[in-house]
LUMKEDO-427044 format. One record per residue: x, y negated, z of N, C-alpha, C in turn. Coordinates in steps of 0.05 Angstrom, whole numbers, plus 5000, padded with zeros to 4 digits. Each point is the difference from the previous one (the first is absolute). Example, Ala and Ser with C-alpha at 12.3 -4.5 7.8 and 13.67 -1.06 7.14 Angstrom:
2
526451145156498249765000501849765000/499349794986501649765001498549785014/
end
This chain:
238
417950974757501850354994502649874987/500549874980502649865001501949935016/498949895021501549965025501150215008/497750185006501550315011501750084986/498850054971503350184989502549864999/500149755004502749835002500650085024/498450015020500950095030502250214997/498450264993499950214998504050084984/499149814975502850024980502749835019/499349855014502249855019500550225024/498050175005501350165022501850294980/498950044982501650174990503149924994/501049704991501849914998501349985022/498749955022502349995025499349695008/498649814984500049745012497549985018/500749835021497249975017499950235018/501550205004499950215014501149955032/498550075020501149905021503150155009/501650144989503150084994501249754998/498849884967501549794988500049725026/497349995008499449745021502650045020/499950225007502450105025502449925001/500950074970502849934995499749724991/498449874992500349674992500349835032/498650205019499549875027502650025011/501750255000502150085008502949814988/499349974976502249844985500049765005/497349875011500049704999502249905019/500750155028501549945010503249934993/500850124976502250054990500149784972/498249934995498749744980500749735021/498550095020500549695017503149944999/501450225013502649915013502149924973/499350174971501149934977499449714996/497149905001499249704989501949845020/500350085028501649825014503050005004/500650144989503050064993500449874970/498749984985499849924974499949725000/498249905017500649675008502749895009/500650215015502749905013502149964976/500250244989501950024977499349764977/497849904993500249834983499949725012/500149935025500649795012503049995005/501150165004502649995006501850004975/499550074977501149974974499449754992/497949834999499549754996501849795020/499450055029501149855017502950024992/501350234994502849984998500449844977/498449934979501549904972498950134980/498350195000500350144972497149884990/499750024970497849904991497350165007/497849994994497450175011500250254984/500549974967499950244987502150225009/502149945015501950225001499250255018/499249965023498850135018497050164992/498249824980497650114996500950214976/501649894979501450224983500950205012/502150015018501050275009498150125017/498049925010498250195011498250174985/499349864977499650204980501450214984/502249914993501550134981501750245020/501149905021501750115017498650125029/497649955012498750065012501050195032/502149915013501250205014500349685025/499050055025500249835018502549955010/501850245006502949945013501549914971/500050074985501649924978499749764992/497949935003498749644993501549855015/499450065024501949825030502949974996/501050304991502649945005501249884970/498350104976501549814973499349735009/497949905009499749715002502449845019/500350205021502349935024502649984985/499950144976503449974988499649744982/497649944986500049774982500049755021/499050015023500049725014503149955016/501150314999502849885015501649934973/499650024986501649834973500650294985/499850244999500650194978498449994984/501350094977498649994975498050234994/498150044979498050094986501550354997/502350074998500850244993500050145031/500949815021501250115024496850075014/498149804994497450065013498250244993/500950024967498950264988500750215015/503350025000501250225018498850115022/499949775020498950075023497050094996/498349954983497550115004500350244987/501450064987499850284987501250205019/502249965013501250115026497750105021/498949805008497750065020497750154984/499550004974497750104987500450294998/502550135001501150274994498550175020/498949915017498850155024497150114987/499049884983496750054990500750224977/502650074993500750234988498850275012/500550045030499250195020497350025000/499049715009496849994995498750084980/500649944975498950114975499950305000/502250155009500350254996497450115018/499749885026498350085023497749984985/499249824979496350014996499850014974/502250164984499750064969497750094995/499150205012498150134996497549845003/499549855026498049805010498949814971/502349934994499349774977498450084980/500250214993498450154972502449984978/498050174977501950054975500049764976/500650004981499549764981502349775003/501249964975502049765001499149845013/497649854990499249805011499349995032/499050175003499550035032503050065011/501450044995502050075018501949764997/500449844986501149734991498849815021/496750025000498849795021501050105029/499550284997500450055029502549935014/502350064979502749915011500349775009/498249814992500649765004499149875029/497350225007498949965025501750135018/502050114999501150205026501649775011/498650005030501649845017500250195032/501349925015499750145026497250035013/498349815000498050035007497950164984/500150054979497750084985501050335001/502850024996500250355001499450045030/501049875017499150045034497250125001/498149774994497450044999498850244984/501050074981499150224980501050275014/502249995008501450285008497950065030/499249785005498750035032497450204995/499550044978496950044990500250284998/498150185008499550255007500050134976/498850024980500350144982501149914969/500550124975500949844980498149784986/496850095000498749804981499849815018/500049995031500049725014502249894994/502350124999502649915004500249774969/498850164982500349834969498349775004/497750075007498249715005501149765015/501050115027501349785011502849864993/501150184985502349834989499349854980/497549944987499549814975498149845017/498650085019498449745012502049825015/502250125018501649825020501849914976/501450134973501549864989499449734987/497450074985498749754985499349735018/498850085021499349875023502349815001/502350125013501949885006501249814989/500850144965500849824982498649775000/497349934999498549814998500749865022/499250045018500749865027503249885002/501350164997503149905000500149774984/499450014974500149834977498649775015/497650015003498249735013500649885021/502050145015501649925022501949805000/501650144979502549834988499549774989/497949994984499249694983499349815015/498350125024498649855021502949845015/501050095005502349965023502449824982/500250104976501449874977499149694996/497249954998498849804996499449845022/500950125023499349805027502849865008/502050144987502949975001501249875026/499649795000502949885030497449945017/497550014996497849935019500050195027/501150294990499950135027501850055020/502449794981502850015026501550284996/501150055025501550195009497450245005/499950244976498050225008501050165017/502449995007501550245024498149965029/499549714998498650005030497350054999/498750134983497350035000500450355009/501950124995500650315009499550124975/499449854981499150204971501750194996/503150035001501650174992499150295015/498050035023499550225019497850194984/498249854988497750114991500650284982/501550004983500450264986501450235014/501549905015501050235013498350145019/497749815020498250115013498550174988/498749914974497950204982501750234995/502249974990501350284988500750175024/500149955028500650175019497550115005/497549834994497950165009498650244978/501149924982499750234974501950235012/502250025000502450165006499350215024/499449855018500350195028498050195004/497949984987498150255006501050234983/501249974971501250194987502150135013/502349805013502250125016499450165028/497549885011499050195016498850314992/499250014984499450264986502050204986/501349854990502950204989502649945015/500950265009502449955014502250074978/499950134980503249974981500149644993/497049885000500849684989500349885020/500050025025501149905022503350065006/500750264990502849965002501249954975/498149894983502149854979499649695007/498349905007498849735002502349935025/499350095021501949815022502650034991/501250185000503949904995499449804975/498450044980499949704984499649795008/498650005017498949725017502249915015/501350225013502249875021502449934982/500850134980501949904977499349714992/497949934994498649754991500549765018/499550125033499949775018502950005008/501350234992503149895005501549834982/499449994975501149864977498549725003/497849915004498449794998502249675009/501650035020500849795002501749984980/501350164986502649994987500150004966/497149974997500250094970496549754994/500149904973498049904990497050074999/498249815006496850165005499150134983/499550265004498750194980501850244993/502349985012502150164987500050325027/499149895024499450215019497650164991/498249934991497750164987500850194983/501749924977502250164979501350185016/501350015022502050145014498150195015/498249985009497550175011499350214988/500450014974499350254989502450174997/502049985013501550255006499050225018/497849925011498650185023499250214979/499349894974498050274984503050234992/502549975003501650234999499750165023/498149985021499350175022498250214992/498549884974497550195000500250284987/498250135012500250284991496950114999/500050094973497150094995500050295013/497250045018499350265014500650164977/500650235018500650274985497550124993/499850084976498050074989498349834984/500549665005498249944985499649864973/499249914990499350054968502449784990/501450054981502349874984498049774985/
end
């Protein structure tokens, strides 16, 4: 009887439900890609001469893949900590738009919003916004966000500890994992929403055009210019 009551209680809280299981299953692909890229980041940082604690602490506090890669690139190129921090801040400004998109999804309460803001990433936002209703969207955000944070930091630690043993991580094609997964998340939404396509395609074209001339991560930031083309349908609620 106690076991039955516990099962019913879990069902009411949403834990162990088929919906949660499907979200975990769908998120696992993103987590896998995150772990692979995290290993790459940790290994690149340590192989370049940084101590193990630098990529590990950065991943816990900053938690932004492209900004972390760019900041470490500045450090390894001889730039100072201030230049590295400025680079990371510039690239992370795009998350302001992401945060607005999922503000209602994250939930209310100061602590909830603080933690949720730290979990806002390209992948988590894309996965959440791809869900069909607000309740599932909120659950998807927290499941994907918490899992991604855990796997990313575990991967970074593993890569940092491996250090020079992995050699040149670029030869394994690890840098292709995240773009492939993000495309898989975004494409279905673009197919279903013509307005989003009108915003995304010019933004993507701009990002591709400037890629050869600007540092890594900046094209993603410039692609947000496509948002200026967004127009709320007439009669839609504000």
